[in-house]
DRENGU-664827 format. One line per field, with one value per residue (C-alpha): residue in one letter; z, y, x. Coordinates in steps of 0.5 Angstrom, whole numbers. Layout:
N
resn c(A | ...)
c3 c(Z | ...)
c2 c(Y | ...)
c1 c(X | ...)
//
This chain:
99
resn c(X | X | X | X | X | X | X | X | X | X | X | X | X | X | X | X | X | X | X | X | X | X | X | X | X | X | X | X | X | X | X | X | X | X | X | X | X | X | X | X | X | X | X | X | X | X | X | X | X | X | X | X | X | X | X | X | X | X | X | X | X | X | X | X | X | X | X | X | X | X | X | X | X | X | X | X | X | X | X | X | X | X | X | X | X | X | X | X | X | X | X | X | X | X | X | X | X | X | X)
c3 c(-50 | -55 | -61 | -66 | -62 | -62 | -56 | -59 | -54 | -55 | -63 | -62 | -57 | -63 | -68 | -64 | -63 | -71 | -73 | -69 | -72 | -79 | -82 | -85 | -80 | -74 | -75 | -77 | -70 | -66 | -70 | -68 | -61 | -60 | -63 | -59 | -52 | -47 | -48 | -54 | -54 | -59 | -61 | -64 | -67 | -71 | -74 | -76 | -79 | -83 | -83 | -79 | -72 | -72 | -76 | -70 | -65 | -67 | -69 | -62 | -59 | -63 | -61 | -54 | -54 | -57 | -51 | -56 | -52 | -46 | -45 | -40 | -39 | -37 | -37 | -44 | -48 | -48 | -48 | -51 | -50 | -53 | -48 | -47 | -52 | -58 | -56 | -57 | -64 | -67 | -65 | -68 | -75 | -75 | -75 | -80 | -85 | -84 | -85)
c2 c(-415 | -409 | -410 | -414 | -418 | -425 | -430 | -436 | -441 | -439 | -440 | -447 | -449 | -447 | -450 | -457 | -457 | -455 | -460 | -465 | -464 | -463 | -470 | -473 | -479 | -476 | -470 | -476 | -479 | -473 | -471 | -478 | -478 | -471 | -474 | -480 | -480 | -481 | -485 | -488 | -495 | -495 | -502 | -498 | -493 | -498 | -501 | -494 | -490 | -496 | -496 | -500 | -501 | -498 | -492 | -491 | -492 | -487 | -482 | -482 | -481 | -475 | -472 | -474 | -471 | -464 | -464 | -465 | -472 | -475 | -483 | -488 | -495 | -500 | -507 | -509 | -503 | -495 | -490 | -483 | -477 | -470 | -464 | -457 | -455 | -460 | -458 | -451 | -452 | -456 | -451 | -446 | -450 | -452 | -444 | -442 | -448 | -446 | -439)
c1 c(334 | 334 | 329 | 333 | 337 | 336 | 338 | 342 | 340 | 332 | 334 | 337 | 331 | 326 | 330 | 330 | 323 | 322 | 327 | 324 | 317 | 319 | 319 | 313 | 313 | 315 | 309 | 304 | 306 | 305 | 298 | 296 | 298 | 295 | 288 | 288 | 284 | 289 | 296 | 298 | 302 | 308 | 305 | 298 | 303 | 307 | 301 | 298 | 304 | 306 | 313 | 318 | 318 | 325 | 323 | 317 | 322 | 327 | 322 | 319 | 325 | 327 | 320 | 321 | 328 | 325 | 320 | 314 | 312 | 312 | 313 | 312 | 314 | 308 | 311 | 314 | 310 | 312 | 306 | 306 | 303 | 304 | 306 | 303 | 309 | 307 | 299 | 301 | 305 | 300 | 294 | 298 | 299 | 292 | 290 | 295 | 293 | 285 | 287)
//
């Protein structure tokens, strides 16, 4: 690719990731999952974030679709972990914020 050229598919992929994280509830969910020791149960996230179960579920679904979290089901509950992409994004944001 020549200098100045932009890959349309990459732009769409990047925008999907940034859009998924660009909401205060979803971003808080992402940070809470990242800061946890291991997988986080959706039931714990609902209590911590202080929004409806529906809002948490929708937020987690968008984060999963964007490739920022993984989810696994264990009985009646779902457990979430951040992906390497999310870990790198959050580390970069922390570096930028800290200057």
